[in-house]
PAZAPA-4460 file (N, C-alpha, C; in steps of 0.05 Angstrom, whole numbers, plus 32768, in hexadecimal, padded with zeros to 4 digits):
% residues 84
    n_x    n_y    n_z   ca_x   ca_y   ca_z    c_x    c_y    c_z   seq   type   mol
   7EEA   8140   80E2   7F03   813F   80D3   7EFD   8138   80B6     1      M     A
   7F09   8147   80A3   7F04   8141   8087   7F0C   8124   807F     2      P     A
   7EFE   8119   806D   7F05   80FD   8065   7F21   80FB   805A     3      S     A
   7F2B   8110   804D   7F47   810F   8043   7F5B   810E   805A     4      C     A
   7F55   811A   8070   7F66   8119   8088   7F66   80FD   8093     5      A     A
   7F4F   80F1   8094   7F4D   80D5   809E   7F5D   80C2   808C     6      K     A
   7F5B   80C6   8072   7F6A   80B5   805F   7F88   80B8   8062     7      S     A
   7F91   80D0   8067   7FAE   80D4   8069   7FB9   80C7   8082     8      S     A
   7FAA   80C5   8097   7FB3   80B8   80AF   7FB4   8099   80AB     9      V     A
   7FA3   808E   809A   7FA2   8072   8096   7FB6   8068   8081    10      L     A
   7FC2   807A   8072   7FD4   8072   805C   7FED   8063   8067    11      A     A
   7FF7   8051   8058   800F   8042   8060   8028   804F   8055    12      C     A
   8027   8067   804D   803D   8076   8042   8038   8094   8048    13      Y     A
   804D   80A4   8047   8049   80C0   804E   8039   80CF   8039    14      P     A
   8026   80DE   8043   8016   80F0   8031   8021   810C   8036    15      I     A
   8029   8119   8021   8035   8134   8022   8023   8147   8013    16      L     A
   801D   815D   8020   800E   8172   8013   8014   818D   8021    17      S     A
   8023   819D   8013   802C   81B7   801E   8017   81CC   801D    18      A     A
   8002   81C9   800D   7FEF   81DF   8009   7FD2   81D9   8012    19      N     A
   7FCF   81C5   8024   7FB4   81BF   802E   7FB4   81C3   804D    20      V     A
   7FA1   81D3   8056   7F9E   81D7   8073   7F81   81D1   807B    21      T     A
   7F7E   81CB   8095   7F63   81C7   80A0   7F56   81E3   80A4    22      L     A
   7F3E   81E6   809A   7F31   8200   809C   7F2B   8208   80B9    23      A     A
   7F24   81F5   80CA   7F1D   81FA   80E5   7F34   8204   80F6    24      A     A
   7F4C   81FA   80F1   7F63   8200   8102   7F7A   820F   80F4    25      T     A
   7F7B   820D   80DA   7F91   8218   80CB   7FAA   8206   80CB    26      G     A
   7FA8   81EF   80D8   7FBE   81DC   80DA   7FC1   81CE   80BF    27      E     A
   7FDA   81C6   80B8   7FDE   81B7   809F   7FCF   819C   80A0    28      P     A
   7FC5   8194   808A   7FB7   817A   8088   7FCB   8163   808C    29      L     A
   7FE2   8166   807F   7FF7   8152   8080   8012   815F   8083    30      T     A
   8027   814F   8083   8042   815A   8082   8046   8166   8067    31      Q     A
   8054   817D   8066   8058   818B   804D   806E   817F   803C    32      A     A
   8083   8177   8049   809A   816C   803A   80A9   8158   804C    33      Y     A
   80BC   814B   8040   80CF   8139   804E   80E9   8139   8040    34      R     A
   80FE   8132   804E   8118   8130   8043   8120   8112   8044    35      I     A
   8127   8108   802D   812F   80EC   802A   814C   80EB   8021    36      E     A
   815A   80D7   8029   8176   80D3   8020   8176   80C0   8009    37      K     A
   8184   80C7   7FF4   8188   80B6   7FDC   81A7   80B3   7FDB    38      A     A
   81B1   809E   7FE8   81CE   809C   7FEB   81D7   80B4   7FFC    39      G     A
   81EB   80C2   7FF4   81F5   80D9   8003   81E5   80F3   7FFF    40      P     A
   81D1   80F2   7FEE   81C3   810B   7FE7   81A9   810D   7FF6    41      I     A
   81A4   8125   8000   818A   812B   800D   8177   8136   7FF8    42      R     A
   8160   8129   7FF6   814C   8131   7FE1   8133   813C   7FF0    43      V     A
   812B   8154   7FE8   8112   815F   7FF3   80FA   8157   7FE2    44      G     A
   80E6   814C   7FEF   80CE   8143   7FE1   80B6   8152   7FEE    45      I     A
   80A5   815E   7FDD   808D   816B   7FE8   8075   8164   7FD7    46      F     A
   805E   8167   7FE3   8045   8161   7FD5   8034   817A   7FD2    47      G     A
   8024   817B   7FBD   8011   8191   7FB8   7FF7   8185   7FAE    48      L     A
   7FE2   8193   7FB4   7FC7   818C   7FAA   7FBF   81A3   7F97    49      V     A
   7FB6   819D   7F80   7FAD   81B2   7F6D   7F94   81C0   7F78    50      T     A
   7F93   81DA   7F73   7F7B   81E9   7F7D   7F61   81DF   7F70    51      T     A
   7F63   81D1   7F59   7F4B   81C6   7F4D   7F3E   81B1   7F5F    52      D     A
   7F4D   81A5   7F71   7F42   8191   7F84   7F2E   819D   7F97    53      A     A
   7F2E   81B7   7F9A   7F1A   81C4   7FAB   7EFD   81C0   7FA1    54      A     A
   7EFB   81B9   7F88   7EE0   81B5   7F7D   7ED6   8198   7F81    55      S     A
   7EE8   8186   7F8A   7EE0   816A   7F90   7ED2   8169   7FAB    56      Y     A
   7EC1   8155   7FAF   7EB4   8153   7FC9   7EC7   8154   7FE1    57      P     A
   7EDD   8145   7FE0   7EF0   8146   7FF7   7EFD   8161   7FFA    58      A     A
   7EFE   8170   7FE4   7F0A   818B   7FE5   7EF8   81A0   7FF2    59      G     A
   7EE0   8198   7FF8   7ECD   81AA   8005   7EC7   81A2   8022    60      R     A
   7ED7   8190   802D   7ED2   8185   8048   7EE4   8192   805D    61      E     A
   7EE4   81AC   805F   7EF3   81B9   8074   7F10   81BC   8070    62      G     A
   7F19   81BD   8057   7F35   81C1   8052   7F38   81DA   8040    63      I     A
   7F50   81E6   8041   7F57   81FD   8030   7F6E   81F4   801F    64      I     A
   7F6C   81F8   8005   7F81   81F1   7FF3   7F8D   820B   7FE8    65      I     A
   7FA6   8211   7FF0   7FB4   8229   7FE7   7FBF   8226   7FCB    66      S     A
   7FC6   823C   7FBF   7FD1   823C   7FA4   7FEA   822A   7FA3    67      D     A
   7FEB   8217   7F91   8000   8204   7F90   801B   8210   7F86    68      E     A
   801A   8223   7F74   8033   822F   7F6A   8040   8240   7F80    69      I     A
   8030   8251   7F8D   803A   8262   7FA3   8045   8250   7FBA    70      E     A
   8037   823B   7FC0   8040   8229   7FD6   805A   821B   7FCE    71      T     A
   805B   8212   7FB5   8074   8204   7FAC   808C   8216   7FAE    72      A     A
   8089   822F   7FA7   809F   8242   7FAA   80A8   8245   7FC7    73      R     A
   8096   8246   7FD9   809C   8248   7FF6   80AA   822F   8000    74      K     A
   80A0   8218   7FF8   80AC   81FF   8002   80C8   81FB   7FF6    75      V     A
   80CB   8201   7FDD   80E5   81FF   7FD0   80F9   8211   7FDE    76      I     A
   80F1   8228   7FE6   8104   823A   7FF5   810C   822E   800F    77      A     A
   80FA   8220   801D   8101   8212   8036   8114   81FA   8030    78      V     A
   810D   81EB   801C   811C   81D3   8016   8138   81D8   800B    79      L     A
   813B   81F0   7FFF   8155   81F7   7FF3   816C   81F3   8005    80      W     A
   8169   81FA   801F   817E   81F7   8032   817F   81DC   8040    81      S     A
   816A   81CC   803D   8168   81B2   804B   8170   819A   803A    82      K     A
   816F   819E   8020   8175   8188   800D   818D   818F   7FFD    83      A     A
   8198   817C   7FEF   81B0   8180   7FDE   81A9   8187   7FC2    84      D     A
***
C-alpha cells in the first residue's frame, strides 16, 4: 500500500482527492468529494492533487494522478445537482 494511502487512513479529518487512484486496482485513493451543510445550504467540497506531485517520491508509489482540470470539470458536473 502506498505511504500516502496509509497516511490518509490515519488522518483525523477527511482527506479528499478526486484525481488519485491506486495503480494496482484502479480504485480511488480517497473519497473524491463530500457534501456539507452550512446552515440550510448544501456545499460540495472536493479535493485534487496537482499532476506535479507525480514527481515526488510518494507520487511514484503505486498511484495514478489524473489531470486536475479535467477531473475538476467532471466532479463539478456531479456536484451541480447535489449541492446548492
